[in-house]
PDB file of N, CA, C and O in Angstrom:
ATOM      1  N   UNK A   1       0.855  -1.176   0.000  1.00  0.00           N
ATOM      2  CA  UNK A   1       0.000   0.000   0.000  1.00  0.00           C
ATOM      3  C   UNK A   1       0.894   1.230   0.000  1.00  0.00           C
ATOM      4  O   UNK A   1       1.866   1.306   0.752  1.00  0.00           O
ATOM      5  N   UNK A   2       0.558   2.185  -0.846  1.00  0.00           N
ATOM      6  CA  UNK A   2       1.313   3.428  -0.951  1.00  0.00           C
ATOM      7  C   UNK A   2       0.581   4.520  -0.196  1.00  0.00           C
ATOM      8  O   UNK A   2      -0.639   4.652  -0.300  1.00  0.00           O
ATOM      9  N   UNK A   3       1.337   5.306   0.567  1.00  0.00           N
ATOM     10  CA  UNK A   3       0.731   6.430   1.268  1.00  0.00           C
ATOM     11  C   UNK A   3       1.499   7.693   0.889  1.00  0.00           C
ATOM     12  O   UNK A   3       2.719   7.763   1.037  1.00  0.00           O
ATOM     13  N   UNK A   4       0.778   8.667   0.408  1.00  0.00           N
ATOM     14  CA  UNK A   4       1.329   9.957   0.003  1.00  0.00           C
ATOM     15  C   UNK A   4       0.426  11.052   0.532  1.00  0.00           C
ATOM     16  O   UNK A   4      -0.684  10.780   0.988  1.00  0.00           O
ATOM     17  N   UNK A   5       0.888  12.269   0.473  1.00  0.00           N
ATOM     18  CA  UNK A   5       0.077  13.419   0.876  1.00  0.00           C
ATOM     19  C   UNK A   5      -0.510  14.055  -0.374  1.00  0.00           C
ATOM     20  O   UNK A   5       0.214  14.359  -1.322  1.00  0.00           O
ATOM     21  N   UNK A   6      -1.821  14.255  -0.375  1.00  0.00           N
ATOM     22  CA  UNK A   6      -2.514  14.949  -1.465  1.00  0.00           C
ATOM     23  C   UNK A   6      -3.026  16.261  -0.886  1.00  0.00           C
ATOM     24  O   UNK A   6      -3.345  16.344   0.300  1.00  0.00           O
ATOM     25  N   UNK A   7      -3.102  17.280  -1.729  1.00  0.00           N
ATOM     26  CA  UNK A   7      -3.541  18.585  -1.259  1.00  0.00           C
ATOM     27  C   UNK A   7      -4.767  19.070  -2.032  1.00  0.00           C
ATOM     28  O   UNK A   7      -4.937  18.784  -3.218  1.00  0.00           O
ATOM     29  N   UNK A   8      -5.610  19.808  -1.323  1.00  0.00           N
ATOM     30  CA  UNK A   8      -6.739  20.486  -1.947  1.00  0.00           C
ATOM     31  C   UNK A   8      -6.349  21.935  -2.187  1.00  0.00           C
ATOM     32  O   UNK A   8      -5.722  22.559  -1.331  1.00  0.00           O
ATOM     33  N   UNK A   9      -6.716  22.477  -3.349  1.00  0.00           N
ATOM     34  CA  UNK A   9      -6.466  23.903  -3.566  1.00  0.00           C
ATOM     35  C   UNK A   9      -7.675  24.699  -3.079  1.00  0.00           C
ATOM     36  O   UNK A   9      -8.634  24.129  -2.559  1.00  0.00           O
ATOM     37  N   UNK A  10      -7.621  26.012  -3.252  1.00  0.00           N
ATOM     38  CA  UNK A  10      -8.701  26.877  -2.753  1.00  0.00           C
ATOM     39  C   UNK A  10     -10.028  26.635  -3.458  1.00  0.00           C
ATOM     40  O   UNK A  10     -11.071  27.046  -2.949  1.00  0.00           O
ATOM     41  N   UNK A  11     -10.019  25.973  -4.625  1.00  0.00           N
ATOM     42  CA  UNK A  11     -11.245  25.640  -5.352  1.00  0.00           C
ATOM     43  C   UNK A  11     -11.739  24.228  -5.058  1.00  0.00           C
ATOM     44  O   UNK A  11     -12.721  23.777  -5.647  1.00  0.00           O
ATOM     45  N   UNK A  12     -11.064  23.535  -4.154  1.00  0.00           N
ATOM     46  CA  UNK A  12     -11.487  22.192  -3.779  1.00  0.00           C
ATOM     47  C   UNK A  12     -10.946  21.093  -4.667  1.00  0.00           C
ATOM     48  O   UNK A  12     -11.356  19.939  -4.540  1.00  0.00           O
ATOM     49  N   UNK A  13     -10.022  21.431  -5.576  1.00  0.00           N
ATOM     50  CA  UNK A  13      -9.425  20.404  -6.437  1.00  0.00           C
ATOM     51  C   UNK A  13      -8.388  19.624  -5.649  1.00  0.00           C
ATOM     52  O   UNK A  13      -7.588  20.184  -4.900  1.00  0.00           O
ATOM     53  N   UNK A  14      -8.427  18.320  -5.842  1.00  0.00           N
ATOM     54  CA  UNK A  14      -7.504  17.428  -5.163  1.00  0.00           C
ATOM     55  C   UNK A  14      -6.352  17.112  -6.102  1.00  0.00           C
ATOM     56  O   UNK A  14      -6.564  16.686  -7.237  1.00  0.00           O
ATOM     57  N   UNK A  15      -5.146  17.322  -5.630  1.00  0.00           N
ATOM     58  CA  UNK A  15      -3.958  17.033  -6.432  1.00  0.00           C
ATOM     59  C   UNK A  15      -3.309  15.761  -5.918  1.00  0.00           C
ATOM     60  O   UNK A  15      -2.852  15.698  -4.777  1.00  0.00           O
ATOM     61  N   UNK A  16      -3.274  14.746  -6.778  1.00  0.00           N
ATOM     62  CA  UNK A  16      -2.656  13.482  -6.414  1.00  0.00           C
ATOM     63  C   UNK A  16      -1.178  13.516  -6.781  1.00  0.00           C
ATOM     64  O   UNK A  16      -0.821  14.036  -7.838  1.00  0.00           O
ATOM     65  N   UNK A  17      -0.318  12.975  -5.936  1.00  0.00           N
ATOM     66  CA  UNK A  17       1.106  12.916  -6.248  1.00  0.00           C
ATOM     67  C   UNK A  17       1.365  12.109  -7.524  1.00  0.00           C
ATOM     68  O   UNK A  17       0.628  11.176  -7.840  1.00  0.00           O
ATOM     69  N   UNK A  18       2.413  12.479  -8.243  1.00  0.00           N
ATOM     70  CA  UNK A  18       2.744  11.848  -9.522  1.00  0.00           C
ATOM     71  C   UNK A  18       2.914  10.340  -9.399  1.00  0.00           C
ATOM     72  O   UNK A  18       2.486   9.600 -10.285  1.00  0.00           O
ATOM     73  N   UNK A  19       3.526   9.875  -8.328  1.00  0.00           N
ATOM     74  CA  UNK A  19       3.752   8.433  -8.163  1.00  0.00           C
ATOM     75  C   UNK A  19       2.433   7.671  -8.143  1.00  0.00           C
ATOM     76  O   UNK A  19       2.338   6.587  -8.718  1.00  0.00           O
ATOM     77  N   UNK A  20       1.431   8.217  -7.498  1.00  0.00           N
ATOM     78  CA  UNK A  20       0.125   7.555  -7.434  1.00  0.00           C
ATOM     79  C   UNK A  20      -0.585   7.654  -8.773  1.00  0.00           C
ATOM     80  O   UNK A  20      -1.199   6.685  -9.220  1.00  0.00           O
ATOM     81  N   UNK A  21      -0.510   8.829  -9.430  1.00  0.00           N
ATOM     82  CA  UNK A  21      -1.149   8.978 -10.754  1.00  0.00           C
ATOM     83  C   UNK A  21      -0.585   7.967 -11.741  1.00  0.00           C
ATOM     84  O   UNK A  21      -1.336   7.349 -12.495  1.00  0.00           O
ATOM     85  N   UNK A  22       0.724   7.796 -11.742  1.00  0.00           N
ATOM     86  CA  UNK A  22       1.356   6.853 -12.681  1.00  0.00           C
ATOM     87  C   UNK A  22       0.939   5.422 -12.369  1.00  0.00           C
ATOM     88  O   UNK A  22       0.737   4.618 -13.279  1.00  0.00           O
ATOM     89  N   UNK A  23       0.813   5.111 -11.104  1.00  0.00           N
ATOM     90  CA  UNK A  23       0.445   3.763 -10.699  1.00  0.00           C
ATOM     91  C   UNK A  23      -0.999   3.440 -11.074  1.00  0.00           C
ATOM     92  O   UNK A  23      -1.280   2.327 -11.519  1.00  0.00           O
ATOM     93  N   UNK A  24      -1.915   4.385 -10.903  1.00  0.00           N
ATOM     94  CA  UNK A  24      -3.329   4.161 -11.176  1.00  0.00           C
ATOM     95  C   UNK A  24      -3.680   4.281 -12.652  1.00  0.00           C
ATOM     96  O   UNK A  24      -4.610   3.626 -13.123  1.00  0.00           O
ATOM     97  N   UNK A  25      -2.949   5.105 -13.379  1.00  0.00           N
ATOM     98  CA  UNK A  25      -3.170   5.320 -14.815  1.00  0.00           C
ATOM     99  C   UNK A  25      -4.624   5.632 -15.140  1.00  0.00           C
ATOM    100  O   UNK A  25      -5.170   5.109 -16.111  1.00  0.00           O
ATOM    101  N   UNK A  26      -5.240   6.464 -14.350  1.00  0.00           N
ATOM    102  CA  UNK A  26      -6.620   6.868 -14.591  1.00  0.00           C
ATOM    103  C   UNK A  26      -6.754   8.350 -14.269  1.00  0.00           C
ATOM    104  O   UNK A  26      -6.052   8.868 -13.401  1.00  0.00           O
ATOM    105  N   UNK A  27      -7.655   9.030 -14.967  1.00  0.00           N
ATOM    106  CA  UNK A  27      -7.875  10.448 -14.714  1.00  0.00           C
ATOM    107  C   UNK A  27      -9.274  10.724 -14.173  1.00  0.00           C
ATOM    108  O   UNK A  27      -9.593  11.861 -13.823  1.00  0.00           O
ATOM    109  N   UNK A  28     -10.111   9.685 -14.103  1.00  0.00           N
ATOM    110  CA  UNK A  28     -11.464   9.840 -13.589  1.00  0.00           C
ATOM    111  C   UNK A  28     -11.698   8.808 -12.498  1.00  0.00           C
ATOM    112  O   UNK A  28     -11.335   7.639 -12.627  1.00  0.00           O
ATOM    113  N   UNK A  29     -12.316   9.274 -11.420  1.00  0.00           N
ATOM    114  CA  UNK A  29     -12.537   8.412 -10.269  1.00  0.00           C
ATOM    115  C   UNK A  29     -13.934   8.609  -9.720  1.00  0.00           C
ATOM    116  O   UNK A  29     -14.489   9.707  -9.775  1.00  0.00           O
ATOM    117  N   UNK A  30     -14.488   7.551  -9.196  1.00  0.00           N
ATOM    118  CA  UNK A  30     -15.659   7.654  -8.348  1.00  0.00           C
ATOM    119  C   UNK A  30     -15.112   7.935  -6.961  1.00  0.00           C
ATOM    120  O   UNK A  30     -14.059   7.413  -6.597  1.00  0.00           O
ATOM    121  N   UNK A  31     -15.801   8.743  -6.189  1.00  0.00           N
ATOM    122  CA  UNK A  31     -15.368   9.047  -4.836  1.00  0.00           C
ATOM    123  C   UNK A  31     -16.433   8.558  -3.878  1.00  0.00           C
ATOM    124  O   UNK A  31     -17.604   8.922  -3.982  1.00  0.00           O
ATOM    125  N   UNK A  32     -16.003   7.728  -2.944  1.00  0.00           N
ATOM    126  CA  UNK A  32     -16.904   7.248  -1.902  1.00  0.00           C
ATOM    127  C   UNK A  32     -16.408   7.772  -0.565  1.00  0.00           C
ATOM    128  O   UNK A  32     -15.203   7.867  -0.331  1.00  0.00           O
ATOM    129  N   UNK A  33     -17.331   8.106   0.292  1.00  0.00           N
ATOM    130  CA  UNK A  33     -16.981   8.489   1.657  1.00  0.00           C
ATOM    131  C   UNK A  33     -17.418   7.341   2.546  1.00  0.00           C
ATOM    132  O   UNK A  33     -18.567   6.901   2.494  1.00  0.00           O
ATOM    133  N   UNK A  34     -16.494   6.861   3.359  1.00  0.00           N
ATOM    134  CA  UNK A  34     -16.797   5.740   4.244  1.00  0.00           C
ATOM    135  C   UNK A  34     -16.138   5.991   5.596  1.00  0.00           C
ATOM    136  O   UNK A  34     -14.913   6.001   5.714  1.00  0.00           O
ATOM    137  N   UNK A  35     -16.965   6.192   6.602  1.00  0.00           N
ATOM    138  CA  UNK A  35     -16.493   6.413   7.967  1.00  0.00           C
ATOM    139  C   UNK A  35     -15.438   7.515   8.041  1.00  0.00           C
ATOM    140  O   UNK A  35     -14.407   7.370   8.698  1.00  0.00           O
ATOM    141  N   UNK A  36     -15.722   8.623   7.349  1.00  0.00           N
ATOM    142  CA  UNK A  36     -14.828   9.770   7.394  1.00  0.00           C
ATOM    143  C   UNK A  36     -13.597   9.669   6.506  1.00  0.00           C
ATOM    144  O   UNK A  36     -12.716  10.527   6.572  1.00  0.00           O
ATOM    145  N   UNK A  37     -13.523   8.638   5.682  1.00  0.00           N
ATOM    146  CA  UNK A  37     -12.390   8.453   4.767  1.00  0.00           C
ATOM    147  C   UNK A  37     -12.896   8.521   3.336  1.00  0.00           C
ATOM    148  O   UNK A  37     -14.015   8.102   3.039  1.00  0.00           O
ATOM    149  N   UNK A  38     -12.062   9.051   2.455  1.00  0.00           N
ATOM    150  CA  UNK A  38     -12.396   9.094   1.036  1.00  0.00           C
ATOM    151  C   UNK A  38     -11.755   7.911   0.332  1.00  0.00           C
ATOM    152  O   UNK A  38     -10.595   7.575   0.569  1.00  0.00           O
ATOM    153  N   UNK A  39     -12.533   7.293  -0.535  1.00  0.00           N
ATOM    154  CA  UNK A  39     -12.038   6.170  -1.319  1.00  0.00           C
ATOM    155  C   UNK A  39     -12.179   6.559  -2.783  1.00  0.00           C
ATOM    156  O   UNK A  39     -13.279   6.871  -3.240  1.00  0.00           O
ATOM    157  N   UNK A  40     -11.076   6.543  -3.519  1.00  0.00           N
ATOM    158  CA  UNK A  40     -11.083   6.847  -4.950  1.00  0.00           C
ATOM    159  C   UNK A  40     -11.078   5.529  -5.721  1.00  0.00           C
ATOM    160  O   UNK A  40     -10.217   4.676  -5.506  1.00  0.00           O
ATOM    161  N   UNK A  41     -12.040   5.376  -6.612  1.00  0.00           N
ATOM    162  CA  UNK A  41     -12.148   4.167  -7.426  1.00  0.00           C
ATOM    163  C   UNK A  41     -12.018   4.574  -8.888  1.00  0.00           C
ATOM    164  O   UNK A  41     -12.867   5.302  -9.403  1.00  0.00           O
ATOM    165  N   UNK A  42     -10.960   4.112  -9.568  1.00  0.00           N
ATOM    166  CA  UNK A  42     -10.826   4.459 -10.981  1.00  0.00           C
ATOM    167  C   UNK A  42     -12.069   4.038 -11.761  1.00  0.00           C
ATOM    168  O   UNK A  42     -12.581   2.934 -11.571  1.00  0.00           O
ATOM    169  N   UNK A  43     -12.553   4.917 -12.639  1.00  0.00           N
ATOM    170  CA  UNK A  43     -13.758   4.633 -13.421  1.00  0.00           C
ATOM    171  C   UNK A  43     -13.585   3.337 -14.198  1.00  0.00           C
ATOM    172  O   UNK A  43     -14.534   2.559 -14.307  1.00  0.00           O
ATOM    173  N   UNK A  44     -12.419   3.088 -14.730  1.00  0.00           N
ATOM    174  CA  UNK A  44     -12.174   1.873 -15.506  1.00  0.00           C
ATOM    175  C   UNK A  44     -12.503   0.627 -14.683  1.00  0.00           C
ATOM    176  O   UNK A  44     -13.086  -0.321 -15.209  1.00  0.00           O
ATOM    177  N   UNK A  45     -12.140   0.618 -13.408  1.00  0.00           N
ATOM    178  CA  UNK A  45     -12.423  -0.531 -12.546  1.00  0.00           C
ATOM    179  C   UNK A  45     -13.926  -0.769 -12.443  1.00  0.00           C
ATOM    180  O   UNK A  45     -14.381  -1.912 -12.482  1.00  0.00           O
ATOM    181  N   UNK A  46     -14.691   0.305 -12.312  1.00  0.00           N
ATOM    182  CA  UNK A  46     -16.144   0.188 -12.222  1.00  0.00           C
ATOM    183  C   UNK A  46     -16.700  -0.399 -13.514  1.00  0.00           C
ATOM    184  O   UNK A  46     -17.635  -1.199 -13.483  1.00  0.00           O
ATOM    185  N   UNK A  47     -16.125  -0.003 -14.651  1.00  0.00           N
ATOM    186  CA  UNK A  47     -16.607  -0.512 -15.936  1.00  0.00           C
ATOM    187  C   UNK A  47     -16.302  -1.988 -16.129  1.00  0.00           C
ATOM    188  O   UNK A  47     -16.940  -2.649 -16.947  1.00  0.00           O
ATOM    189  N   UNK A  48     -15.324  -2.518 -15.380  1.00  0.00           N
ATOM    190  CA  UNK A  48     -14.987  -3.924 -15.514  1.00  0.00           C
ATOM    191  C   UNK A  48     -16.159  -4.825 -15.108  1.00  0.00           C
ATOM    192  O   UNK A  48     -16.187  -6.005 -15.459  1.00  0.00           O
ATOM    193  N   UNK A  49     -17.123  -4.268 -14.372  1.00  0.00           N
ATOM    194  CA  UNK A  49     -18.319  -5.034 -14.030  1.00  0.00           C
ATOM    195  C   UNK A  49     -19.052  -5.472 -15.289  1.00  0.00           C
ATOM    196  O   UNK A  49     -19.793  -6.455 -15.271  1.00  0.00           O
ATOM    197  N   UNK A  50     -18.845  -4.746 -16.379  1.00  0.00           N
ATOM    198  CA  UNK A  50     -19.529  -5.042 -17.632  1.00  0.00           C
ATOM    199  C   UNK A  50     -18.720  -5.967 -18.537  1.00  0.00           C
ATOM    200  O   UNK A  50     -19.130  -6.255 -19.662  1.00  0.00           O
ATOM    201  N   UNK A  51     -17.584  -6.426 -18.051  1.00  0.00           N
ATOM    202  CA  UNK A  51     -16.734  -7.303 -18.851  1.00  0.00           C
ATOM    203  C   UNK A  51     -17.530  -8.546 -19.264  1.00  0.00           C
ATOM    204  O   UNK A  51     -18.172  -9.190 -18.433  1.00  0.00           O
ATOM    205  N   UNK A  52     -17.479  -8.866 -20.538  1.00  0.00           N
ATOM    206  CA  UNK A  52     -18.156 -10.053 -21.041  1.00  0.00           C
ATOM    207  C   UNK A  52     -19.571  -9.824 -21.532  1.00  0.00           C
ATOM    208  O   UNK A  52     -20.215 -10.768 -21.990  1.00  0.00           O
ATOM    209  N   UNK A  53     -20.083  -8.590 -21.453  1.00  0.00           N
ATOM    210  CA  UNK A  53     -21.466  -8.376 -21.873  1.00  0.00           C
ATOM    211  C   UNK A  53     -21.634  -8.503 -23.381  1.00  0.00           C
ATOM    212  O   UNK A  53     -22.755  -8.665 -23.862  1.00  0.00           O
ATOM    213  N   UNK A  54     -20.540  -8.433 -24.134  1.00  0.00           N
ATOM    214  CA  UNK A  54     -20.623  -8.529 -25.582  1.00  0.00           C
ATOM    215  C   UNK A  54     -20.387  -9.954 -26.080  1.00  0.00           C
ATOM    216  O   UNK A  54     -20.404 -10.205 -27.285  1.00  0.00           O
ATOM    217  N   UNK A  55     -20.172 -10.867 -25.167  1.00  0.00           N
ATOM    218  CA  UNK A  55     -19.850 -12.239 -25.521  1.00  0.00           C
ATOM    219  C   UNK A  55     -20.929 -12.819 -26.451  1.00  0.00           C
ATOM    220  O   UNK A  55     -22.122 -12.767 -26.152  1.00  0.00           O
ATOM    221  N   UNK A  56     -20.483 -13.361 -27.566  1.00  0.00           N
ATOM    222  CA  UNK A  56     -21.408 -13.994 -28.492  1.00  0.00           C
ATOM    223  C   UNK A  56     -22.076 -13.036 -29.458  1.00  0.00           C
ATOM    224  O   UNK A  56     -22.775 -13.468 -30.375  1.00  0.00           O
ATOM    225  N   UNK A  57     -21.871 -11.721 -29.263  1.00  0.00           N
ATOM    226  CA  UNK A  57     -22.478 -10.754 -30.168  1.00  0.00           C
ATOM    227  C   UNK A  57     -21.474 -10.366 -31.247  1.00  0.00           C
ATOM    228  O   UNK A  57     -20.276 -10.265 -30.983  1.00  0.00           O
ATOM    229  N   UNK A  58     -21.958 -10.153 -32.438  1.00  0.00           N
ATOM    230  CA  UNK A  58     -21.108  -9.794 -33.562  1.00  0.00           C
ATOM    231  C   UNK A  58     -21.157  -8.272 -33.753  1.00  0.00           C
ATOM    232  O   UNK A  58     -21.854  -7.777 -34.638  1.00  0.00           O
ATOM    233  N   UNK A  59     -20.414  -7.536 -32.918  1.00  0.00           N
ATOM    234  CA  UNK A  59     -20.419  -6.079 -32.960  1.00  0.00           C
ATOM    235  C   UNK A  59     -19.076  -5.552 -33.421  1.00  0.00           C
ATOM    236  O   UNK A  59     -18.035  -6.157 -33.162  1.00  0.00           O
ATOM    237  N   UNK A  60     -19.105  -4.418 -34.107  1.00  0.00           N
ATOM    238  CA  UNK A  60     -17.858  -3.761 -34.469  1.00  0.00           C
ATOM    239  C   UNK A  60     -17.318  -3.038 -33.230  1.00  0.00           C
ATOM    240  O   UNK A  60     -18.044  -2.824 -32.260  1.00  0.00           O
ATOM    241  N   UNK A  61     -16.046  -2.669 -33.277  1.00  0.00           N
ATOM    242  CA  UNK A  61     -15.461  -1.953 -32.132  1.00  0.00           C
ATOM    243  C   UNK A  61     -16.161  -0.611 -31.926  1.00  0.00           C
ATOM    244  O   UNK A  61     -16.295  -0.156 -30.790  1.00  0.00           O
ATOM    245  N   UNK A  62     -16.611   0.030 -33.011  1.00  0.00           N
ATOM    246  CA  UNK A  62     -17.327   1.295 -32.892  1.00  0.00           C
ATOM    247  C   UNK A  62     -18.662   1.107 -32.177  1.00  0.00           C
ATOM    248  O   UNK A  62     -19.045   1.930 -31.346  1.00  0.00           O
ATOM    249  N   UNK A  63     -19.366   0.028 -32.500  1.00  0.00           N
ATOM    250  CA  UNK A  63     -20.638  -0.262 -31.832  1.00  0.00           C
ATOM    251  C   UNK A  63     -20.418  -0.536 -30.340  1.00  0.00           C
ATOM    252  O   UNK A  63     -21.191  -0.082 -29.495  1.00  0.00           O
ATOM    253  N   UNK A  64     -19.361  -1.279 -30.033  1.00  0.00           N
ATOM    254  CA  UNK A  64     -19.048  -1.556 -28.636  1.00  0.00           C
ATOM    255  C   UNK A  64     -18.705  -0.268 -27.889  1.00  0.00           C
ATOM    256  O   UNK A  64     -19.139  -0.062 -26.755  1.00  0.00           O
ATOM    257  N   UNK A  65     -17.921   0.597 -28.538  1.00  0.00           N
ATOM    258  CA  UNK A  65     -17.562   1.879 -27.917  1.00  0.00           C
ATOM    259  C   UNK A  65     -18.801   2.703 -27.590  1.00  0.00           C
ATOM    260  O   UNK A  65     -18.885   3.306 -26.521  1.00  0.00           O
ATOM    261  N   UNK A  66     -19.762   2.728 -28.509  1.00  0.00           N
ATOM    262  CA  UNK A  66     -20.991   3.499 -28.282  1.00  0.00           C
ATOM    263  C   UNK A  66     -21.785   2.929 -27.102  1.00  0.00           C
ATOM    264  O   UNK A  66     -22.327   3.678 -26.289  1.00  0.00           O
ATOM    265  N   UNK A  67     -21.846   1.611 -27.020  1.00  0.00           N
ATOM    266  CA  UNK A  67     -22.570   0.976 -25.911  1.00  0.00           C
ATOM    267  C   UNK A  67     -21.883   1.277 -24.586  1.00  0.00           C
ATOM    268  O   UNK A  67     -22.541   1.612 -23.602  1.00  0.00           O
ATOM    269  N   UNK A  68     -20.555   1.157 -24.564  1.00  0.00           N
ATOM    270  CA  UNK A  68     -19.799   1.432 -23.337  1.00  0.00           C
ATOM    271  C   UNK A  68     -19.961   2.892 -22.935  1.00  0.00           C
ATOM    272  O   UNK A  68     -20.133   3.194 -21.754  1.00  0.00           O
ATOM    273  N   UNK A  69     -19.907   3.800 -23.904  1.00  0.00           N
ATOM    274  CA  UNK A  69     -20.083   5.227 -23.616  1.00  0.00           C
ATOM    275  C   UNK A  69     -21.472   5.493 -23.021  1.00  0.00           C
ATOM    276  O   UNK A  69     -21.609   6.240 -22.053  1.00  0.00           O
ATOM    277  N   UNK A  70     -22.481   4.881 -23.605  1.00  0.00           N
ATOM    278  CA  UNK A  70     -23.851   5.054 -23.111  1.00  0.00           C
ATOM    279  C   UNK A  70     -23.986   4.522 -21.680  1.00  0.00           C
ATOM    280  O   UNK A  70     -24.592   5.174 -20.830  1.00  0.00           O
ATOM    281  N   UNK A  71     -23.427   3.351 -21.418  1.00  0.00           N
ATOM    282  CA  UNK A  71     -23.489   2.762 -20.076  1.00  0.00           C
ATOM    283  C   UNK A  71     -22.704   3.595 -19.065  1.00  0.00           C
ATOM    284  O   UNK A  71     -23.117   3.729 -17.913  1.00  0.00           O
ATOM    285  N   UNK A  72     -21.578   4.150 -19.495  1.00  0.00           N
ATOM    286  CA  UNK A  72     -20.773   5.002 -18.617  1.00  0.00           C
ATOM    287  C   UNK A  72     -21.558   6.247 -18.225  1.00  0.00           C
ATOM    288  O   UNK A  72     -21.591   6.621 -17.053  1.00  0.00           O
ATOM    289  N   UNK A  73     -22.184   6.882 -19.199  1.00  0.00           N
ATOM    290  CA  UNK A  73     -22.999   8.064 -18.917  1.00  0.00           C
ATOM    291  C   UNK A  73     -24.129   7.726 -17.957  1.00  0.00           C
ATOM    292  O   UNK A  73     -24.440   8.502 -17.054  1.00  0.00           O
ATOM    293  N   UNK A  74     -24.745   6.555 -18.157  1.00  0.00           N
ATOM    294  CA  UNK A  74     -25.829   6.133 -17.270  1.00  0.00           C
ATOM    295  C   UNK A  74     -25.309   5.928 -15.846  1.00  0.00           C
ATOM    296  O   UNK A  74     -25.954   6.338 -14.881  1.00  0.00           O
ATOM    297  N   UNK A  75     -24.144   5.295 -15.721  1.00  0.00           N
ATOM    298  CA  UNK A  75     -23.536   5.098 -14.401  1.00  0.00           C
ATOM    299  C   UNK A  75     -23.252   6.432 -13.726  1.00  0.00           C
ATOM    300  O   UNK A  75     -23.540   6.614 -12.543  1.00  0.00           O
ATOM    301  N   UNK A  76     -22.686   7.358 -14.485  1.00  0.00           N
ATOM    302  CA  UNK A  76     -22.346   8.654 -13.911  1.00  0.00           C
ATOM    303  C   UNK A  76     -23.592   9.411 -13.463  1.00  0.00           C
ATOM    304  O   UNK A  76     -23.582  10.047 -12.409  1.00  0.00           O
ATOM    305  N   UNK A  77     -24.656   9.350 -14.242  1.00  0.00           N
ATOM    306  CA  UNK A  77     -25.911  10.000 -13.852  1.00  0.00           C
ATOM    307  C   UNK A  77     -26.468   9.373 -12.593  1.00  0.00           C
ATOM    308  O   UNK A  77     -26.950  10.083 -11.710  1.00  0.00           O
ATOM    309  N   UNK A  78     -26.411   8.064 -12.496  1.00  0.00           N
ATOM    310  CA  UNK A  78     -26.929   7.351 -11.325  1.00  0.00           C
ATOM    311  C   UNK A  78     -26.100   7.661 -10.072  1.00  0.00           C
ATOM    312  O   UNK A  78     -26.636   7.699  -8.965  1.00  0.00           O
ATOM    313  N   UNK A  79     -24.802   7.881 -10.250  1.00  0.00           N
ATOM    314  CA  UNK A  79     -23.905   8.107  -9.126  1.00  0.00           C
ATOM    315  C   UNK A  79     -23.995   9.538  -8.602  1.00  0.00           C
ATOM    316  O   UNK A  79     -23.727   9.783  -7.426  1.00  0.00           O
ATOM    317  N   UNK A  80     -24.373  10.491  -9.471  1.00  0.00           N
ATOM    318  CA  UNK A  80     -24.367  11.895  -9.058  1.00  0.00           C
ATOM    319  C   UNK A  80     -25.597  12.281  -8.319  1.00  0.00           C
ATOM    320  O   UNK A  80     -25.734  13.433  -7.908  1.00  0.00           O
TER     321      UNK A  80
END
């Protein structure tokens, strides 16, 4: 487990240290609050729940991208 110090600026933006950003390789996160602690979950990890939904379907990569984009937007709306 890596522990670093992150800072909030005057606008409430959270700055993650470079070492953690490189390790996570994600720029979008879901944020959960649990017992006074913040948990950052990379959006990609959340999308992995949908892994295998295209199994057996004959879709182009563009069609798959559109479906994933639509599902992502739906997830984000539900989470906000």
